[in-house]
C-alpha positions in Angstrom: 18.3 -20.4 -11.2 15.5 -22.3 -12.7 15.7 -25.8 -12.9 14.7 -27.6 -16.3 11.0 -29.0 -16.1 11.9 -32.6 -16.9 14.0 -32.8 -13.8 11.4 -32.6 -10.8 13.6 -35.1 -8.4 16.7 -32.8 -9.0 14.3 -29.9 -7.8 13.1 -31.4 -5.1 16.1 -33.2 -4.1 18.0 -29.7 -4.3 15.1 -27.9 -2.5 15.3 -30.8 0.2 19.2 -29.9 0.6 18.5 -26.2 1.0 16.3 -26.6 3.7 18.1 -29.1 5.7 21.5 -26.6 5.5 18.9 -23.9 6.6 17.1 -25.9 9.4 20.7 -26.8 10.5 22.5 -23.3 10.7 19.1 -22.0 12.4 18.0 -24.3 14.9 18.6 -25.6 18.3 19.3 -29.7 18.2 16.4 -31.1 19.4 13.9 -28.0 19.9 10.5 -27.6 19.3 8.5 -24.1 18.7 6.8 -24.8 22.2 10.3 -24.8 23.9 12.2 -22.1 22.3 9.6 -19.2 23.3 8.8 -18.6 19.3 5.1 -18.4 20.0 3.3 -15.3 18.7 6.4 -15.1 15.9 5.2 -16.0 11.9 6.5 -18.7 9.7 6.5 -18.2 5.9 5.2 -21.4 4.4 5.2 -22.7 1.0 3.6 -25.6 -0.5 5.0 -26.4 -3.7 3.8 -29.5 -5.9 5.0 -31.6 -2.8 7.6 -29.8 -1.5 6.9 -28.1 1.9 9.4 -24.9 2.5 9.3 -23.1 6.3 11.1 -20.2 6.8 10.8 -18.1 9.8 9.5 -14.5 8.6 12.1 -12.3 10.3 14.4 -14.5 8.0 12.7 -13.1 4.5 13.8 -10.6 2.5 11.4 -11.1 -0.3 9.4 -13.8 -2.2 9.8 -13.6 -6.2 7.3 -15.2 -8.3 8.2 -15.9 -11.8 5.6 -17.0 -14.3 5.0 -16.8 -18.2 2.3 -15.4 -19.1 -0.7 -17.7 -21.0 -1.9 -15.1 -23.1 1.0 -12.9 -24.3 3.9 -16.0 -23.6 6.1 -13.3 -21.8 7.7 -13.3 -18.2 6.0 -11.7 -15.5 8.2 -11.2 -12.4 6.3 -10.3 -8.9 8.4 -9.0 -5.7 6.4 -9.7 -2.5 7.6 -8.9 1.1 5.7 -9.8 4.3 4.6 -6.7 6.7 2.7 -7.9 10.1 1.8 -11.2 8.8 0.4 -9.8 5.4 2.0 -10.8 2.1 2.4 -7.2 0.3 2.7 -6.9 -3.8 5.5 -4.5 -4.0 6.9 -4.7 -7.3 5.3 -6.4 -10.5 7.8 -6.3 -13.9 6.2 -7.3 -17.3 7.2 -6.9 -20.8 3.9 -5.6 -22.1 0.5 -4.1 -21.2 -1.1 -7.2 -22.3 -4.3 -9.3 -21.4 -4.9 -8.8 -17.5 -1.9 -6.3 -16.8 -2.3 -3.1 -15.2 -1.7 -0.2 -17.4 -0.3 1.8 -14.1 0.6 1.2 -10.8 -2.2 3.3 -9.4 -4.2 0.1 -10.3 -2.3 -1.8 -7.8 -2.2 0.8 -5.1 1.7 2.0 -6.1 2.7 5.1 -7.6 5.6 4.9 -10.4 5.3 2.9 -13.5 8.8 2.5 -15.3 10.5 1.1 -18.4 13.8 -0.5 -17.2 15.8 -3.5 -19.1 12.9 -3.9 -21.4 10.2 -4.2 -18.8 7.3 -2.3 -17.4 8.2 -2.2 -13.7 5.0 -1.5 -11.7 5.9 -0.5 -8.0 3.1 -0.9 -5.7 1.9 -1.8 -2.5 -1.1 -4.3 -2.7 -1.8 -5.9 0.2 -2.8 -9.7 -0.5 -3.4 -11.4 3.1 -1.8 -14.0 4.8 -2.3 -16.5 2.3 -1.7 -16.9 -1.8 -2.6 -19.6 -3.6 -1.2 -20.1 -7.5 -2.4 -22.3 -10.0 -0.9 -22.6 -13.4 -0.2 -25.4 -16.2 2.8 -27.3 -17.3 3.4 -24.7 -19.6 3.7 -21.6 -16.6 7.2 -22.3 -16.0 6.5 -20.6 -12.5 9.3 -20.8 -9.8 9.0 -19.1 -6.2 12.3 -17.7 -5.0 12.4 -17.0 -1.2 15.3 -14.4 -0.6 16.7 -14.2 2.9 17.9 -11.3 4.5 21.4 -12.9 4.7 21.3 -13.1 0.9 20.2 -17.2 0.6 18.1 -18.5 -1.8 15.5 -21.0 -1.7 13.9 -22.0 -4.8 10.8 -24.2 -6.0 11.0 -24.8 -9.4 8.7 -25.7 -11.9 5.6 -25.9 -10.4 2.0 -26.5 -11.3 0.3 -25.6 -8.0 1.6 -23.5 -4.9 0.5 -22.3 -1.8 2.6 -19.1 -0.2 1.3 -18.5 3.5 2.1 -16.5 6.6 1.4 -18.2 9.6 2.0 -17.7 13.4 4.1 -20.8 14.9 2.4 -23.4 16.8 -0.5 -23.3 14.3 -0.6 -26.6 12.2 
């Protein structure tokens, strides 16, 4: 679901409501990470134009980054997972072999390039590390969607600057 760029307050309000509901459903009353024995566990943190989102990594199925290519003007959809504290690009979709796009999956550590629903789909296994910073502009039309294992979705959209990182609980 993409929220219109003219309503950033609505987007932040929606994110806040989803996060409050998520926190209420997954927290113990008044508990802190130090008091629940969560040391050594990991958290996905997303900083998105002022919104701060935190989700335990064991609750994350995938992270989806959607954006519009600045030269081609076509959508790009990137799918990431988290393994052992590392963000890994596992699939990317594009409408063309445009500027800066790989020409096959092998260029990004994958093994398959296919055409599906009008998109070029690259499979990949491309480790990013524990932090990914995304810079765009107002025409970037970007969104980040965190898909949880129970099918829930937390969406940050639109944004110009975002940081996605995996941190060990207890680390600021």
